[in-house]
C-alpha positions as YAML, in Angstrom:
chain: A
units: angstrom
residues:
- id: 1
  name: ASP
  ca: [-0.80, 14.16, -2.71]
- id: 2
  name: VAL
  ca: [2.61, 12.05, -3.33]
- id: 3
  name: VAL
  ca: [5.71, 13.71, -4.33]
- id: 4
  name: LEU
  ca: [8.59, 12.09, -6.32]
- id: 5
  name: ARG
  ca: [11.51, 14.07, -5.89]
- id: 6
  name: ALA
  ca: [14.84, 12.89, -7.90]
- id: 7
  name: ASP
  ca: [18.47, 13.98, -7.99]
- id: 8
  name: TRP
  ca: [19.67, 13.34, -11.65]
- id: 9
  name: GLY
  ca: [23.19, 14.89, -11.01]
- id: 10
  name: GLY
  ca: [22.44, 17.50, -13.59]
- id: 11
  name: ALA
  ca: [21.27, 14.89, -15.95]
- id: 12
  name: PRO
  ca: [17.80, 15.58, -17.95]
- id: 13
  name: GLY
  ca: [14.71, 14.78, -16.06]
- id: 14
  name: LEU
  ca: [12.21, 16.16, -13.57]
- id: 15
  name: PRO
  ca: [13.46, 17.27, -10.48]
- id: 16
  name: GLU
  ca: [9.88, 16.86, -8.82]
- id: 17
  name: VAL
  ca: [6.64, 15.40, -9.76]
- id: 18
  name: ARG
  ca: [3.47, 15.87, -7.82]
- id: 19
  name: GLY
  ca: [0.23, 13.82, -7.61]
- id: 20
  name: ALA
  ca: [-0.52, 10.23, -7.90]
- id: 21
  name: ASN
  ca: [-1.39, 10.40, -11.35]
- id: 22
  name: ALA
  ca: [1.86, 12.04, -12.42]
- id: 23
  name: VAL
  ca: [4.06, 9.67, -10.17]
- id: 24
  name: LEU
  ca: [2.11, 6.78, -12.07]
- id: 25
  name: ALA
  ca: [2.89, 8.03, -15.28]
- id: 26
  name: GLN
  ca: [6.56, 8.61, -14.33]
- id: 27
  name: ALA
  ca: [6.71, 4.80, -13.15]
- id: 28
  name: LYS
  ca: [5.02, 3.84, -16.34]
- id: 29
  name: ALA
  ca: [7.74, 5.62, -18.42]
- id: 30
  name: TYR
  ca: [10.33, 3.60, -16.53]
- id: 31
  name: SER
  ca: [8.60, 0.46, -16.46]
- id: 32
  name: GLY
  ca: [10.06, -0.95, -19.83]
- id: 33
  name: LEU
  ca: [13.62, -0.61, -18.97]
- id: 34
  name: GLY
  ca: [14.01, -3.88, -17.08]
- id: 35
  name: LEU
  ca: [14.42, -2.26, -13.82]
- id: 36
  name: ILE
  ca: [14.60, -4.85, -10.74]
- id: 37
  name: MET
  ca: [14.18, -3.27, -7.35]
- id: 38
  name: ARG
  ca: [15.53, -4.68, -4.06]
- id: 39
  name: PRO
  ca: [14.13, -3.67, -0.83]
- id: 40
  name: VAL
  ca: [16.54, -1.92, 1.71]
- id: 41
  name: LEU
  ca: [16.55, 0.61, 4.41]
- id: 42
  name: VAL
  ca: [17.68, 4.07, 3.35]
- id: 43
  name: ASN
  ca: [18.94, 6.04, 6.35]
- id: 44
  name: GLY
  ca: [16.69, 4.09, 8.40]
- id: 45
  name: VAL
  ca: [13.42, 4.32, 6.20]
- id: 46
  name: PRO
  ca: [11.93, 1.90, 3.81]
- id: 47
  name: GLY
  ca: [13.56, 2.05, 0.14]
- id: 48
  name: GLY
  ca: [15.16, 0.09, -2.39]
- id: 49
  name: VAL
  ca: [18.07, -0.10, -4.72]
- id: 50
  name: ILE
  ca: [16.98, -0.23, -8.18]
- id: 51
  name: LEU
  ca: [19.18, -2.33, -10.78]
- id: 52
  name: ARG
  ca: [19.41, -2.28, -14.34]
- id: 53
  name: ASP
  ca: [21.54, -5.16, -15.87]
- id: 54
  name: GLY
  ca: [22.98, -5.88, -12.34]
- id: 55
  name: GLU
  ca: [24.27, -2.34, -11.93]
- id: 56
  name: PRO
  ca: [22.85, 0.29, -9.50]
- id: 57
  name: PHE
  ca: [20.38, 2.47, -11.52]
- id: 58
  name: SER
  ca: [19.07, 4.36, -8.51]
- id: 59
  name: VAL
  ca: [18.27, 4.52, -4.94]
- id: 60
  name: VAL
  ca: [14.98, 5.39, -3.37]
- id: 61
  name: ALA
  ca: [13.56, 6.19, 0.04]
- id: 62
  name: PHE
  ca: [9.76, 6.07, 1.00]
- id: 63
  name: THR
  ca: [8.07, 8.51, 3.10]
- id: 64
  name: VAL
  ca: [5.05, 6.69, 4.77]
- id: 65
  name: ARG
  ca: [2.25, 8.32, 6.45]
- id: 66
  name: ASP
  ca: [-0.90, 6.64, 7.51]
- id: 67
  name: GLY
  ca: [-0.21, 3.61, 5.84]
- id: 68
  name: LYS
  ca: [0.47, 5.41, 2.48]
- id: 69
  name: ILE
  ca: [3.49, 6.35, 0.47]
- id: 70
  name: VAL
  ca: [3.51, 10.16, 0.50]
- id: 71
  name: ARG
  ca: [7.15, 10.94, -0.72]
- id: 72
  name: LEU
  ca: [9.66, 9.10, -2.80]
- id: 73
  name: ASP
  ca: [13.15, 10.54, -3.06]
- id: 74
  name: PHE
  ca: [15.26, 9.10, -5.64]
- id: 75
  name: LEU
  ca: [19.10, 9.58, -6.15]
- id: 76
  name: ALA
  ca: [20.02, 8.61, -9.78]
- id: 77
  name: ASP
  ca: [23.13, 10.58, -10.01]
- id: 78
  name: PRO
  ca: [25.62, 8.08, -11.44]
- id: 79
  name: ALA
  ca: [28.69, 9.66, -9.99]
- id: 80
  name: ARG
  ca: [27.06, 9.68, -6.31]
- id: 81
  name: LEU
  ca: [25.76, 6.13, -6.71]
- id: 82
  name: ARG
  ca: [29.39, 4.72, -7.58]
- id: 83
  name: GLU
  ca: [30.51, 6.25, -3.76]
- id: 84
  name: LEU
  ca: [27.74, 4.34, -1.89]
- id: 85
  name: ASP
  ca: [29.00, 0.97, -0.40]
- id: 86
  name: LEU
  ca: [26.38, -1.32, -1.75]
- id: 87
  name: THR
  ca: [28.33, -4.44, -0.99]
- id: 88
  name: ALA
  ca: [25.67, -5.90, 1.35]
- id: 89
  name: LEU
  ca: [23.59, -6.20, -2.01]
- id: 90
  name: ASP
  ca: [26.34, -8.54, -3.27]
- id: 91
  name: GLU
  ca: [26.26, -10.57, -0.02]
- id: 92
  name: ALA
  ca: [22.11, -10.84, 0.13]
- id: 93
  name: GLY
  ca: [21.91, -11.54, -3.49]
...
């Protein structure tokens, strides 16, 4: 079963979601926010930077096993996102 973990920095939100249906429901809940994901490497693994109105909303790293995503780790803490160097995204834009 797939596991989604999120660091919200103390903001309301589920710290962990388990199971394909629950993860899908979580994705659907965010689908109306106008988010755009750009693929990137996060600590050497596939991931993405999710943007909202051109600003970083979250960063996600995927753990893939046997060709399937088995874990998604999101960093959505606004304070910690501000500390990240995302200048390469501006250059690639």
